[in-house]
N, CA, C and O atoms as a GROMACS GRO file, in nm:
protein
  612
    1MET      N    1   5.149  -7.354  -5.595
    1MET     CA    2   5.059  -7.311  -5.492
    1MET      C    3   5.022  -7.422  -5.395
    1MET      O    4   4.938  -7.399  -5.308
    2SER      N    5   5.077  -7.537  -5.406
    2SER     CA    6   5.041  -7.648  -5.319
    2SER      C    7   5.102  -7.634  -5.180
    2SER      O    8   5.071  -7.713  -5.091
    3HIS      N    9   5.190  -7.533  -5.159
    3HIS     CA   10   5.251  -7.517  -5.029
    3HIS      C   11   5.163  -7.438  -4.931
    3HIS      O   12   5.196  -7.429  -4.813
    4LEU      N   13   5.052  -7.383  -4.978
    4LEU     CA   14   4.962  -7.310  -4.889
    4LEU      C   15   4.873  -7.405  -4.811
    4LEU      O   16   4.831  -7.509  -4.862
    5LEU      N   17   4.846  -7.368  -4.687
    5LEU     CA   18   4.756  -7.447  -4.604
    5LEU      C   19   4.612  -7.425  -4.649
    5LEU      O   20   4.580  -7.317  -4.700
    6PRO      N   21   4.527  -7.523  -4.631
    6PRO     CA   22   4.386  -7.502  -4.667
    6PRO      C   23   4.322  -7.400  -4.574
    6PRO      O   24   4.355  -7.393  -4.456
    7ALA      N   25   4.232  -7.320  -4.628
    7ALA     CA   26   4.164  -7.217  -4.549
    7ALA      C   27   4.070  -7.282  -4.449
    7ALA      O   28   3.989  -7.368  -4.485
    8GLN      N   29   4.081  -7.241  -4.324
    8GLN     CA   30   3.990  -7.292  -4.223
    8GLN      C   31   3.870  -7.198  -4.218
    8GLN      O   32   3.886  -7.078  -4.200
    9ARG      N   33   3.754  -7.253  -4.233
    9ARG     CA   34   3.634  -7.172  -4.237
    9ARG      C   35   3.551  -7.198  -4.113
    9ARG      O   36   3.530  -7.314  -4.074
   10THR      N   37   3.504  -7.092  -4.051
   10THR     CA   38   3.417  -7.104  -3.935
   10THR      C   39   3.275  -7.130  -3.982
   10THR      O   40   3.222  -7.052  -4.061
   11PRO      N   41   3.212  -7.237  -3.936
   11PRO     CA   42   3.074  -7.261  -3.979
   11PRO      C   43   2.981  -7.157  -3.917
   11PRO      O   44   2.982  -7.137  -3.796
   12LEU      N   45   2.902  -7.090  -4.000
   12LEU     CA   46   2.809  -6.988  -3.952
   12LEU      C   47   2.667  -7.037  -3.970
   12LEU      O   48   2.636  -7.108  -4.066
   13GLN      N   49   2.582  -6.999  -3.878
   13GLN     CA   50   2.442  -7.038  -3.887
   13GLN      C   51   2.360  -6.918  -3.930
   13GLN      O   52   2.385  -6.805  -3.887
   14ALA      N   53   2.262  -6.943  -4.015
   14ALA     CA   54   2.170  -6.837  -4.053
   14ALA      C   55   2.079  -6.805  -3.934
   14ALA      O   56   2.055  -6.891  -3.849
   15ASP      N   57   2.030  -6.681  -3.928
   15ASP     CA   58   1.946  -6.641  -3.816
   15ASP      C   59   1.822  -6.728  -3.803
   15ASP      O   60   1.774  -6.753  -3.692
   16LYS      N   61   1.769  -6.775  -3.916
   16LYS     CA   62   1.648  -6.858  -3.910
   16LYS      C   63   1.677  -6.998  -3.856
   16LYS      O   64   1.585  -7.066  -3.810
   17ASP      N   65   1.802  -7.041  -3.860
   17ASP     CA   66   1.838  -7.174  -3.812
   17ASP      C   67   1.878  -7.175  -3.665
   17ASP      O   68   1.900  -7.282  -3.608
   18LEU      N   69   1.889  -7.058  -3.602
   18LEU     CA   70   1.929  -7.050  -3.463
   18LEU      C   71   1.817  -7.105  -3.374
   18LEU      O   72   1.700  -7.073  -3.394
   19ASN      N   73   1.854  -7.186  -3.278
   19ASN     CA   74   1.758  -7.244  -3.184
   19ASN      C   75   1.771  -7.169  -3.053
   19ASN      O   76   1.850  -7.207  -2.967
   20LYS      N   77   1.692  -7.062  -3.036
   20LYS     CA   78   1.698  -6.982  -2.915
   20LYS      C   79   1.602  -7.036  -2.811
   20LYS      O   80   1.488  -7.068  -2.842
   21LYS      N   81   1.650  -7.047  -2.688
   21LYS     CA   82   1.568  -7.095  -2.578
   21LYS      C   83   1.509  -6.976  -2.501
   21LYS      O   84   1.559  -6.864  -2.511
   22TRP      N   85   1.405  -7.002  -2.426
   22TRP     CA   86   1.351  -6.905  -2.332
   22TRP      C   87   1.392  -6.951  -2.193
   22TRP      O   88   1.364  -7.064  -2.153
   23ILE      N   89   1.458  -6.863  -2.118
   23ILE     CA   90   1.512  -6.894  -1.987
   23ILE      C   91   1.439  -6.810  -1.883
   23ILE      O   92   1.420  -6.690  -1.904
   24LEU      N   93   1.398  -6.869  -1.773
   24LEU     CA   94   1.332  -6.800  -1.662
   24LEU      C   95   1.427  -6.792  -1.544
   24LEU      O   96   1.476  -6.895  -1.497
   25VAL      N   97   1.454  -6.672  -1.495
   25VAL     CA   98   1.546  -6.651  -1.384
   25VAL      C   99   1.470  -6.583  -1.270
   25VAL      O  100   1.401  -6.483  -1.292
   26ASP      N  101   1.483  -6.637  -1.148
   26ASP     CA  102   1.424  -6.575  -1.030
   26ASP      C  103   1.534  -6.494  -0.962
   26ASP      O  104   1.634  -6.549  -0.917
   27ALA      N  105   1.514  -6.361  -0.954
   27ALA     CA  106   1.617  -6.272  -0.900
   27ALA      C  107   1.610  -6.261  -0.748
   27ALA      O  108   1.686  -6.184  -0.690
   28ASP      N  109   1.521  -6.334  -0.684
   28ASP     CA  110   1.502  -6.325  -0.539
   28ASP      C  111   1.630  -6.365  -0.466
   28ASP      O  112   1.674  -6.480  -0.475
   29GLY      N  113   1.691  -6.270  -0.393
   29GLY     CA  114   1.810  -6.296  -0.314
   29GLY      C  115   1.940  -6.302  -0.392
   29GLY      O  116   2.045  -6.330  -0.334
   30GLN      N  117   1.937  -6.275  -0.523
   30GLN     CA  118   2.058  -6.279  -0.605
   30GLN      C  119   2.133  -6.145  -0.596
   30GLN      O  120   2.072  -6.040  -0.576
   31ASN      N  121   2.265  -6.151  -0.610
   31ASN     CA  122   2.346  -6.030  -0.615
   31ASN      C  123   2.327  -5.961  -0.749
   31ASN      O  124   2.322  -6.028  -0.853
   32LEU      N  125   2.315  -5.829  -0.748
   32LEU     CA  126   2.286  -5.753  -0.869
   32LEU      C  127   2.392  -5.772  -0.977
   32LEU      O  128   2.359  -5.808  -1.089
   33GLY      N  129   2.518  -5.749  -0.946
   33GLY     CA  130   2.624  -5.756  -1.046
   33GLY      C  131   2.650  -5.896  -1.096
   33GLY      O  132   2.670  -5.917  -1.216
   34ARG      N  133   2.650  -5.993  -1.006
   34ARG     CA  134   2.676  -6.132  -1.046
   34ARG      C  135   2.563  -6.184  -1.135
   34ARG      O  136   2.589  -6.252  -1.234
   35LEU      N  137   2.440  -6.152  -1.100
   35LEU     CA  138   2.326  -6.195  -1.180
   35LEU      C  139   2.330  -6.127  -1.317
   35LEU      O  140   2.305  -6.190  -1.419
   36ALA      N  141   2.361  -5.996  -1.318
   36ALA     CA  142   2.366  -5.922  -1.444
   36ALA      C  143   2.472  -5.976  -1.537
   36ALA      O  144   2.449  -5.985  -1.658
   37SER      N  145   2.588  -6.013  -1.484
   37SER     CA  146   2.694  -6.065  -1.571
   37SER      C  147   2.656  -6.200  -1.630
   37SER      O  148   2.690  -6.228  -1.745
   38GLN      N  149   2.587  -6.284  -1.554
   38GLN     CA  150   2.549  -6.415  -1.606
   38GLN      C  151   2.432  -6.404  -1.704
   38GLN      O  152   2.422  -6.484  -1.798
   39ILE      N  153   2.344  -6.307  -1.683
   39ILE     CA  154   2.237  -6.282  -1.780
   39ILE      C  155   2.296  -6.230  -1.910
   39ILE      O  156   2.256  -6.272  -2.018
   40ALA      N  157   2.393  -6.138  -1.900
   40ALA     CA  158   2.458  -6.084  -2.020
   40ALA      C  159   2.530  -6.195  -2.096
   40ALA      O  160   2.532  -6.196  -2.219
   41TYR      N  161   2.589  -6.288  -2.023
   41TYR     CA  162   2.658  -6.403  -2.084
   41TYR      C  163   2.560  -6.486  -2.166
   41TYR      O  164   2.593  -6.528  -2.277
   42ARG      N  165   2.440  -6.511  -2.111
   42ARG     CA  166   2.338  -6.588  -2.182
   42ARG      C  167   2.281  -6.510  -2.300
   42ARG      O  168   2.259  -6.567  -2.407
   43LEU      N  169   2.256  -6.380  -2.281
   43LEU     CA  170   2.202  -6.297  -2.389
   43LEU      C  171   2.300  -6.290  -2.506
   43LEU      O  172   2.260  -6.288  -2.623
   44ARG      N  173   2.427  -6.287  -2.475
   44ARG     CA  174   2.531  -6.277  -2.577
   44ARG      C  175   2.547  -6.409  -2.652
   44ARG      O  176   2.587  -6.410  -2.769
   45GLY      N  177   2.515  -6.522  -2.586
   45GLY     CA  178   2.526  -6.652  -2.650
   45GLY      C  179   2.660  -6.719  -2.627
   45GLY      O  180   2.694  -6.812  -2.699
   46LYS      N  181   2.736  -6.673  -2.530
   46LYS     CA  182   2.870  -6.728  -2.508
   46LYS      C  183   2.867  -6.867  -2.446
   46LYS      O  184   2.970  -6.933  -2.438
   47HIS      N  185   2.751  -6.912  -2.401
   47HIS     CA  186   2.739  -7.046  -2.344
   47HIS      C  187   2.725  -7.152  -2.454
   47HIS      O  188   2.731  -7.271  -2.425
   48ARG      N  189   2.707  -7.111  -2.577
   48ARG     CA  190   2.686  -7.203  -2.689
   48ARG      C  191   2.818  -7.240  -2.755
   48ARG      O  192   2.913  -7.162  -2.755
   49VAL      N  193   2.823  -7.361  -2.810
   49VAL     CA  194   2.944  -7.404  -2.879
   49VAL      C  195   2.956  -7.336  -3.015
   49VAL      O  196   3.066  -7.324  -3.069
   50ASP      N  197   2.844  -7.289  -3.071
   50ASP     CA  198   2.848  -7.222  -3.201
   50ASP      C  199   2.847  -7.070  -3.185
   50ASP      O  200   2.794  -7.000  -3.272
   51PHE      N  201   2.904  -7.018  -3.075
   51PHE     CA  202   2.908  -6.874  -3.051
   51PHE      C  203   2.990  -6.805  -3.159
   51PHE      O  204   3.098  -6.850  -3.197
   52SER      N  205   2.937  -6.695  -3.208
   52SER     CA  206   3.015  -6.609  -3.296
   52SER      C  207   2.991  -6.464  -3.252
   52SER      O  208   2.876  -6.426  -3.230
   53PRO      N  209   3.096  -6.385  -3.240
   53PRO     CA  210   3.084  -6.253  -3.178
   53PRO      C  211   3.005  -6.152  -3.260
   53PRO      O  212   2.962  -6.049  -3.207
   54HIS      N  213   2.984  -6.177  -3.388
   54HIS     CA  214   2.914  -6.080  -3.472
   54HIS      C  215   2.767  -6.115  -3.492
   54HIS      O  216   2.700  -6.053  -3.574
   55GLN      N  217   2.717  -6.214  -3.418
   55GLN     CA  218   2.582  -6.265  -3.441
   55GLN      C  219   2.505  -6.271  -3.310
   55GLN      O  220   2.563  -6.300  -3.205
   56ASP      N  221   2.376  -6.244  -3.315
   56ASP     CA  222   2.291  -6.254  -3.197
   56ASP      C  223   2.238  -6.397  -3.189
   56ASP      O  224   2.134  -6.428  -3.246
   57ASN      N  225   2.310  -6.482  -3.117
   57ASN     CA  226   2.265  -6.620  -3.102
   57ASN      C  227   2.243  -6.656  -2.956
   57ASN      O  228   2.251  -6.772  -2.918
   58GLY      N  229   2.214  -6.554  -2.874
   58GLY     CA  230   2.186  -6.577  -2.733
   58GLY      C  231   2.041  -6.615  -2.710
   58GLY      O  232   1.960  -6.615  -2.803
   59ASP      N  233   2.009  -6.646  -2.585
   59ASP     CA  234   1.874  -6.687  -2.548
   59ASP      C  235   1.788  -6.566  -2.512
   59ASP      O  236   1.838  -6.455  -2.494
   60PHE      N  237   1.658  -6.591  -2.501
   60PHE     CA  238   1.566  -6.494  -2.443
   60PHE      C  239   1.567  -6.517  -2.293
   60PHE      O  240   1.556  -6.632  -2.249
   61VAL      N  241   1.580  -6.411  -2.214
   61VAL     CA  242   1.588  -6.425  -2.069
   61VAL      C  243   1.473  -6.347  -2.006
   61VAL      O  244   1.456  -6.228  -2.032
   62VAL      N  245   1.394  -6.416  -1.924
   62VAL     CA  246   1.284  -6.355  -1.850
   62VAL      C  247   1.323  -6.355  -1.703
   62VAL      O  248   1.348  -6.461  -1.645
   63VAL      N  249   1.328  -6.237  -1.642
   63VAL     CA  250   1.368  -6.224  -1.502
   63VAL      C  251   1.245  -6.182  -1.421
   63VAL      O  252   1.178  -6.084  -1.455
   64VAL      N  253   1.215  -6.255  -1.315
   64VAL     CA  254   1.104  -6.221  -1.226
   64VAL      C  255   1.159  -6.185  -1.088
   64VAL      O  256   1.273  -6.217  -1.056
   65ASN      N  257   1.077  -6.118  -1.008
   65ASN     CA  258   1.113  -6.073  -0.872
   65ASN      C  259   1.232  -5.979  -0.872
   65ASN      O  260   1.322  -5.993  -0.789
   66ALA      N  261   1.236  -5.885  -0.963
   66ALA     CA  262   1.349  -5.792  -0.973
   66ALA      C  263   1.357  -5.700  -0.852
   66ALA      O  264   1.464  -5.646  -0.823
   67GLU      N  265   1.247  -5.680  -0.781
   67GLU     CA  266   1.250  -5.590  -0.665
   67GLU      C  267   1.319  -5.654  -0.544
   67GLU      O  268   1.348  -5.586  -0.447
   68LYS      N  269   1.345  -5.786  -0.550
   68LYS     CA  270   1.407  -5.858  -0.438
   68LYS      C  271   1.556  -5.880  -0.460
   68LYS      O  272   1.615  -5.968  -0.398
   69ILE      N  273   1.616  -5.801  -0.548
   69ILE     CA  274   1.759  -5.812  -0.578
   69ILE      C  275   1.840  -5.764  -0.457
   69ILE      O  276   1.796  -5.675  -0.384
   70LYS      N  277   1.956  -5.820  -0.435
   70LYS     CA  278   2.042  -5.783  -0.322
   70LYS      C  279   2.173  -5.723  -0.372
   70LYS      O  280   2.215  -5.748  -0.486
   71VAL      N  281   2.237  -5.645  -0.288
   71VAL     CA  282   2.372  -5.597  -0.313
   71VAL      C  283   2.450  -5.612  -0.184
   71VAL      O  284   2.392  -5.616  -0.075
   72THR      N  285   2.582  -5.619  -0.194
   72THR     CA  286   2.666  -5.635  -0.076
   72THR      C  287   2.718  -5.501  -0.030
   72THR      O  288   2.718  -5.404  -0.105
   73GLY      N  289   2.762  -5.496   0.095
   73GLY     CA  290   2.824  -5.376   0.148
   73GLY      C  291   2.726  -5.260   0.161
   73GLY      O  292   2.609  -5.279   0.192
   74LYS      N  293   2.777  -5.139   0.136
   74LYS     CA  294   2.697  -5.017   0.150
   74LYS      C  295   2.652  -4.963   0.015
   74LYS      O  296   2.626  -4.843   0.001
   75LYS      N  297   2.643  -5.050  -0.085
   75LYS     CA  298   2.612  -5.005  -0.220
   75LYS      C  299   2.474  -4.941  -0.230
   75LYS      O  300   2.453  -4.855  -0.317
   76MET      N  301   2.379  -4.979  -0.147
   76MET     CA  302   2.245  -4.920  -0.153
   76MET      C  303   2.249  -4.768  -0.140
   76MET      O  304   2.173  -4.698  -0.205
   77ASP      N  305   2.340  -4.719  -0.054
   77ASP     CA  306   2.346  -4.574  -0.031
   77ASP      C  307   2.467  -4.510  -0.097
   77ASP      O  308   2.468  -4.388  -0.115
   78GLN      N  309   2.570  -4.587  -0.135
   78GLN     CA  310   2.691  -4.528  -0.191
   78GLN      C  311   2.700  -4.539  -0.342
   78GLN      O  312   2.773  -4.462  -0.404
   79LYS      N  313   2.628  -4.632  -0.403
   79LYS     CA  314   2.631  -4.645  -0.549
   79LYS      C  315   2.539  -4.538  -0.607
   79LYS      O  316   2.421  -4.531  -0.572
   80ILE      N  317   2.593  -4.455  -0.694
   80ILE     CA  318   2.518  -4.342  -0.747
   80ILE      C  319   2.507  -4.355  -0.899
   80ILE      O  320   2.606  -4.380  -0.967
   81TYR      N  321   2.386  -4.337  -0.949
   81TYR     CA  322   2.360  -4.336  -1.093
   81TYR      C  323   2.347  -4.192  -1.137
   81TYR      O  324   2.273  -4.114  -1.077
   82HIS      N  325   2.420  -4.156  -1.244
   82HIS     CA  326   2.415  -4.020  -1.297
   82HIS      C  327   2.347  -4.022  -1.433
   82HIS      O  328   2.363  -4.116  -1.511
   83HIS      N  329   2.270  -3.917  -1.460
   83HIS     CA  330   2.207  -3.899  -1.590
   83HIS      C  331   2.211  -3.751  -1.624
   83HIS      O  332   2.174  -3.667  -1.542
   84HIS      N  333   2.257  -3.719  -1.744
   84HIS     CA  334   2.267  -3.580  -1.785
   84HIS      C  335   2.173  -3.554  -1.901
   84HIS      O  336   2.169  -3.630  -1.998
   85SER      N  337   2.096  -3.446  -1.891
   85SER     CA  338   1.997  -3.414  -1.993
   85SER      C  339   2.060  -3.352  -2.118
   85SER      O  340   1.998  -3.349  -2.224
   86GLY      N  341   2.182  -3.303  -2.105
   86GLY     CA  342   2.246  -3.236  -2.217
   86GLY      C  343   2.243  -3.086  -2.204
   86GLY      O  344   2.313  -3.016  -2.277
   87TYR      N  345   2.164  -3.034  -2.112
   87TYR     CA  346   2.155  -2.891  -2.087
   87TYR      C  347   2.247  -2.852  -1.972
   87TYR      O  348   2.287  -2.936  -1.892
   88THR      N  349   2.280  -2.725  -1.963
   88THR     CA  350   2.364  -2.676  -1.856
   88THR      C  351   2.295  -2.700  -1.722
   88THR      O  352   2.178  -2.666  -1.704
   89GLY      N  353   2.367  -2.758  -1.629
   89GLY     CA  354   2.311  -2.789  -1.498
   89GLY      C  355   2.212  -2.904  -1.501
   89GLY      O  356   2.132  -2.918  -1.409
   90GLY      N  357   2.216  -2.985  -1.604
   90GLY     CA  358   2.117  -3.091  -1.620
   90GLY      C  359   2.159  -3.225  -1.565
   90GLY      O  360   2.109  -3.328  -1.609
   91LEU      N  361   2.251  -3.228  -1.469
   91LEU     CA  362   2.295  -3.354  -1.411
   91LEU      C  363   2.199  -3.398  -1.302
   91LEU      O  364   2.172  -3.323  -1.208
   92THR      N  365   2.147  -3.520  -1.314
   92THR     CA  366   2.059  -3.577  -1.214
   92THR      C  367   2.127  -3.701  -1.157
   92THR      O  368   2.173  -3.787  -1.231
   93SER      N  369   2.133  -3.708  -1.025
   93SER     CA  370   2.198  -3.821  -0.959
   93SER      C  371   2.100  -3.884  -0.861
   93SER      O  372   2.022  -3.815  -0.796
   94MET      N  373   2.106  -4.016  -0.851
   94MET     CA  374   2.025  -4.087  -0.751
   94MET      C  375   2.101  -4.210  -0.705
   94MET      O  376   2.179  -4.269  -0.780
   95THR      N  377   2.075  -4.249  -0.580
   95THR     CA  378   2.140  -4.368  -0.526
   95THR      C  379   2.067  -4.493  -0.573
   95THR      O  380   1.958  -4.485  -0.630
   96LEU      N  381   2.129  -4.607  -0.550
   96LEU     CA  382   2.067  -4.734  -0.587
   96LEU      C  383   1.937  -4.755  -0.511
   96LEU      O  384   1.841  -4.810  -0.567
   97ARG      N  385   1.932  -4.713  -0.385
   97ARG     CA  386   1.810  -4.728  -0.306
   97ARG      C  387   1.695  -4.648  -0.368
   97ARG      O  388   1.583  -4.698  -0.377
   98GLU      N  389   1.723  -4.525  -0.411
   98GLU     CA  390   1.621  -4.442  -0.475
   98GLU      C  391   1.577  -4.503  -0.608
   98GLU      O  392   1.458  -4.502  -0.641
   99LYS      N  393   1.672  -4.556  -0.683
   99LYS     CA  394   1.639  -4.617  -0.813
   99LYS      C  395   1.552  -4.741  -0.794
   99LYS      O  396   1.458  -4.762  -0.870
  100LEU      N  397   1.583  -4.823  -0.693
  100LEU     CA  398   1.503  -4.942  -0.666
  100LEU      C  399   1.364  -4.905  -0.614
  100LEU      O  400   1.266  -4.974  -0.644
  101ASP      N  401   1.355  -4.797  -0.536
  101ASP     CA  402   1.223  -4.753  -0.488
  101ASP      C  403   1.137  -4.700  -0.602
  101ASP      O  404   1.017  -4.724  -0.605
  102ARG      N  405   1.199  -4.629  -0.695
  102ARG     CA  406   1.125  -4.570  -0.806
  102ARG      C  407   1.082  -4.676  -0.908
  102ARG      O  408   0.964  -4.686  -0.941
  103ASN      N  409   1.178  -4.755  -0.957
  103ASN     CA  410   1.147  -4.860  -1.054
  103ASN      C  411   1.257  -4.967  -1.044
  103ASN      O  412   1.366  -4.946  -1.097
  104PRO      N  413   1.230  -5.079  -0.977
  104PRO     CA  414   1.335  -5.180  -0.956
  104PRO      C  415   1.383  -5.248  -1.084
  104PRO      O  416   1.491  -5.306  -1.086
  105VAL      N  417   1.304  -5.240  -1.190
  105VAL     CA  418   1.342  -5.303  -1.316
  105VAL      C  419   1.462  -5.232  -1.378
  105VAL      O  420   1.549  -5.296  -1.438
  106THR      N  421   1.467  -5.100  -1.365
  106THR     CA  422   1.571  -5.023  -1.435
  106THR      C  423   1.711  -5.052  -1.384
  106THR      O  424   1.807  -5.049  -1.462
  107ALA      N  425   1.726  -5.081  -1.254
  107ALA     CA  426   1.860  -5.108  -1.200
  107ALA      C  427   1.920  -5.233  -1.263
  107ALA      O  428   2.037  -5.233  -1.302
  108LEU      N  429   1.841  -5.339  -1.274
  108LEU     CA  430   1.890  -5.463  -1.333
  108LEU      C  431   1.910  -5.447  -1.484
  108LEU      O  432   2.009  -5.495  -1.540
  109GLU      N  433   1.816  -5.380  -1.550
  109GLU     CA  434   1.829  -5.359  -1.694
  109GLU      C  435   1.954  -5.278  -1.727
  109GLU      O  436   2.025  -5.309  -1.823
  110LEU      N  437   1.980  -5.174  -1.647
  110LEU     CA  438   2.097  -5.090  -1.673
  110LEU      C  439   2.226  -5.167  -1.651
  110LEU      O  440   2.322  -5.150  -1.726
  111ALA      N  441   2.230  -5.252  -1.547
  111ALA     CA  442   2.349  -5.331  -1.520
  111ALA      C  443   2.377  -5.427  -1.636
  111ALA      O  444   2.492  -5.442  -1.677
  112VAL      N  445   2.271  -5.491  -1.689
  112VAL     CA  446   2.289  -5.585  -1.799
  112VAL      C  447   2.325  -5.511  -1.927
  112VAL      O  448   2.414  -5.555  -2.001
  113ARG      N  449   2.258  -5.399  -1.955
  113ARG     CA  450   2.283  -5.324  -2.078
  113ARG      C  451   2.428  -5.278  -2.088
  113ARG      O  452   2.487  -5.280  -2.196
  114ARG      N  453   2.485  -5.237  -1.975
  114ARG     CA  454   2.624  -5.190  -1.976
  114ARG      C  455   2.725  -5.303  -1.992
  114ARG      O  456   2.842  -5.276  -2.019
  115MET      N  457   2.682  -5.428  -1.977
  115MET     CA  458   2.771  -5.543  -1.995
  115MET      C  459   2.762  -5.601  -2.136
  115MET      O  460   2.843  -5.688  -2.172
  116LEU      N  461   2.666  -5.555  -2.215
  116LEU     CA  462   2.652  -5.604  -2.352
  116LEU      C  463   2.735  -5.518  -2.446
  116LEU      O  464   2.776  -5.408  -2.409
  117PRO      N  465   2.761  -5.565  -2.568
  117PRO     CA  466   2.837  -5.485  -2.664
  117PRO      C  467   2.766  -5.355  -2.696
  117PRO      O  468   2.643  -5.348  -2.697
  118LYS      N  469   2.844  -5.253  -2.723
  118LYS     CA  470   2.787  -5.125  -2.762
  118LYS      C  471   2.755  -5.129  -2.911
  118LYS      O  472   2.827  -5.194  -2.987
  119GLY      N  473   2.650  -5.063  -2.953
  119GLY     CA  474   2.615  -5.058  -3.094
  119GLY      C  475   2.488  -5.135  -3.125
  119GLY      O  476   2.414  -5.174  -3.034
  120SER      N  477   2.462  -5.155  -3.253
  120SER     CA  478   2.335  -5.214  -3.295
  120SER      C  479   2.320  -5.359  -3.250
  120SER      O  480   2.209  -5.401  -3.219
  121LEU      N  481   2.428  -5.436  -3.247
  121LEU     CA  482   2.418  -5.575  -3.204
  121LEU      C  483   2.383  -5.583  -3.055
  121LEU      O  484   2.302  -5.667  -3.016
  122GLY      N  485   2.443  -5.498  -2.973
  122GLY     CA  486   2.411  -5.496  -2.831
  122GLY      C  487   2.267  -5.456  -2.805
  122GLY      O  488   2.202  -5.509  -2.715
  123ARG      N  489   2.217  -5.360  -2.884
  123ARG     CA  490   2.077  -5.319  -2.869
  123ARG      C  491   1.983  -5.433  -2.908
  123ARG      O  492   1.878  -5.451  -2.846
  124LYS      N  493   2.020  -5.508  -3.009
  124LYS     CA  494   1.940  -5.623  -3.052
  124LYS      C  495   1.938  -5.731  -2.943
  124LYS      O  496   1.834  -5.791  -2.917
  125MET      N  497   2.054  -5.756  -2.880
  125MET     CA  498   2.062  -5.855  -2.773
  125MET      C  499   1.981  -5.810  -2.651
  125MET      O  500   1.917  -5.891  -2.584
  126PHE      N  501   1.985  -5.680  -2.623
  126PHE     CA  502   1.916  -5.627  -2.505
  126PHE      C  503   1.764  -5.642  -2.518
  126PHE      O  504   1.695  -5.656  -2.417
  127ARG      N  505   1.713  -5.641  -2.640
  127ARG     CA  506   1.570  -5.659  -2.660
  127ARG      C  507   1.523  -5.800  -2.625
  127ARG      O  508   1.403  -5.823  -2.614
  128ASN      N  509   1.615  -5.894  -2.608
  128ASN     CA  510   1.581  -6.030  -2.569
  128ASN      C  511   1.569  -6.046  -2.418
  128ASN      O  512   1.545  -6.157  -2.369
  129LEU      N  513   1.586  -5.938  -2.343
  129LEU     CA  514   1.575  -5.941  -2.197
  129LEU      C  515   1.440  -5.885  -2.155
  129LEU      O  516   1.401  -5.776  -2.198
  130LYS      N  517   1.368  -5.960  -2.071
  130LYS     CA  518   1.238  -5.917  -2.019
  130LYS      C  519   1.248  -5.923  -1.867
  130LYS      O  520   1.273  -6.029  -1.811
  131VAL      N  521   1.227  -5.810  -1.800
  131VAL     CA  522   1.240  -5.802  -1.655
  131VAL      C  523   1.106  -5.760  -1.594
  131VAL      O  524   1.042  -5.667  -1.644
  132TYR      N  525   1.063  -5.829  -1.488
  132TYR     CA  526   0.936  -5.800  -1.422
  132TYR      C  527   0.955  -5.796  -1.271
  132TYR      O  528   1.041  -5.865  -1.216
  133THR      N  529   0.874  -5.712  -1.204
  133THR     CA  530   0.890  -5.695  -1.060
  133THR      C  531   0.833  -5.811  -0.980
  133THR      O  532   0.896  -5.856  -0.885
  134GLY      N  533   0.717  -5.861  -1.015
  134GLY     CA  534   0.656  -5.969  -0.940
  134GLY      C  535   0.695  -6.105  -0.993
  134GLY      O  536   0.786  -6.118  -1.075
  135ALA      N  537   0.624  -6.208  -0.945
  135ALA     CA  538   0.651  -6.344  -0.989
  135ALA      C  539   0.576  -6.378  -1.118
  135ALA      O  540   0.601  -6.483  -1.179
  136GLU      N  541   0.484  -6.291  -1.160
  136GLU     CA  542   0.406  -6.315  -1.281
  136GLU      C  543   0.475  -6.256  -1.403
  136GLU      O  544   0.538  -6.150  -1.395
  137HIS      N  545   0.462  -6.325  -1.518
  137HIS     CA  546   0.515  -6.272  -1.644
  137HIS      C  547   0.426  -6.322  -1.758
  137HIS      O  548   0.365  -6.428  -1.745
  138PRO      N  549   0.417  -6.247  -1.868
  138PRO     CA  550   0.327  -6.284  -1.978
  138PRO      C  551   0.389  -6.377  -2.082
  138PRO      O  552   0.342  -6.381  -2.196
  139HIS      N  553   0.492  -6.453  -2.045
  139HIS     CA  554   0.561  -6.538  -2.142
  139HIS      C  555   0.541  -6.686  -2.114
  139HIS      O  556   0.629  -6.768  -2.143
  140GLN      N  557   0.426  -6.721  -2.056
  140GLN     CA  558   0.400  -6.863  -2.026
  140GLN      C  559   0.389  -6.947  -2.153
  140GLN      O  560   0.426  -7.064  -2.153
  141SER      N  561   0.338  -6.887  -2.260
  141SER     CA  562   0.318  -6.965  -2.383
  141SER      C  563   0.451  -7.005  -2.448
  141SER      O  564   0.454  -7.099  -2.527
  142GLN      N  565   0.561  -6.935  -2.416
  142GLN     CA  566   0.691  -6.973  -2.469
  142GLN      C  567   0.754  -7.087  -2.390
  142GLN      O  568   0.858  -7.140  -2.428
  143GLN      N  569   0.692  -7.124  -2.279
  143GLN     CA  570   0.738  -7.231  -2.191
  143GLN      C  571   0.885  -7.214  -2.153
  143GLN      O  572   0.968  -7.297  -2.188
  144PRO      N  573   0.917  -7.105  -2.082
  144PRO     CA  574   1.057  -7.084  -2.043
  144PRO      C  575   1.102  -7.188  -1.942
  144PRO      O  576   1.028  -7.225  -1.851
  145GLU      N  577   1.224  -7.235  -1.959
  145GLU     CA  578   1.278  -7.331  -1.863
  145GLU      C  579   1.349  -7.256  -1.752
  145GLU      O  580   1.419  -7.158  -1.778
  146SER      N  581   1.332  -7.301  -1.630
  146SER     CA  582   1.389  -7.235  -1.514
  146SER      C  583   1.541  -7.253  -1.515
  146SER      O  584   1.592  -7.360  -1.547
  147TRP      N  585   1.610  -7.148  -1.479
  147TRP     CA  586   1.756  -7.151  -1.480
  147TRP      C  587   1.806  -7.076  -1.357
  147TRP      O  588   1.767  -6.962  -1.334
  148THR      N  589   1.891  -7.139  -1.279
  148THR     CA  590   1.952  -7.075  -1.162
  148THR      C  591   2.097  -7.047  -1.196
  148THR      O  592   2.174  -7.140  -1.222
  149PRO      N  593   2.136  -6.919  -1.197
  149PRO     CA  594   2.275  -6.886  -1.229
  149PRO      C  595   2.371  -6.951  -1.131
  149PRO      O  596   2.348  -6.947  -1.010
  150ALA      N  597   2.477  -7.009  -1.181
  150ALA     CA  598   2.578  -7.073  -1.098
  150ALA      C  599   2.667  -6.967  -1.034
  150ALA      O  600   2.699  -6.866  -1.096
  151HIS      N  601   2.705  -6.991  -0.912
  151HIS     CA  602   2.795  -6.899  -0.842
  151HIS      C  603   2.938  -6.938  -0.877
  151HIS      O  604   2.987  -7.042  -0.834
  152ARG      N  605   3.003  -6.853  -0.956
  152ARG     CA  606   3.143  -6.879  -0.992
  152ARG      C  607   3.232  -6.819  -0.884
  152ARG      O  608   3.207  -6.708  -0.837
  153THR      N  609   3.336  -6.891  -0.846
  153THR     CA  610   3.428  -6.839  -0.745
  153THR      C  611   3.564  -6.819  -0.804
  153THR      O  612   3.656  -6.775  -0.734
   0.00000   0.00000   0.00000
């Protein structure tokens, strides 16, 4: 049996040993999709060297000024969100402009939620996202560090 290679083991961290940071993001003037993808990247924990796909080792992300989010082109009037109640004729549709007028938090939350894994792990990661419309947030005691998403080209 000496001809077998030694088993390579991936070092795993226990949930209690994870060092999660609190990140503060200002959404003022940011593109909706680009910001959502970078937030999902941080929530997932892919920026860490000890990333493992089956574990929630991402950061807590606090987003402020969600009502000042931007989109390019004609997406305000052409991007349509659909929701079905499950009943016959229960399809409800609204544009991005209507969604932002009604509740600006939901547009960003929905964009991030759809970029996270589906299932219980994705739901657990999504609970680490806190989105607020104004510049105020109730997470001052966690001392979130400011983070500006990098523009990847």
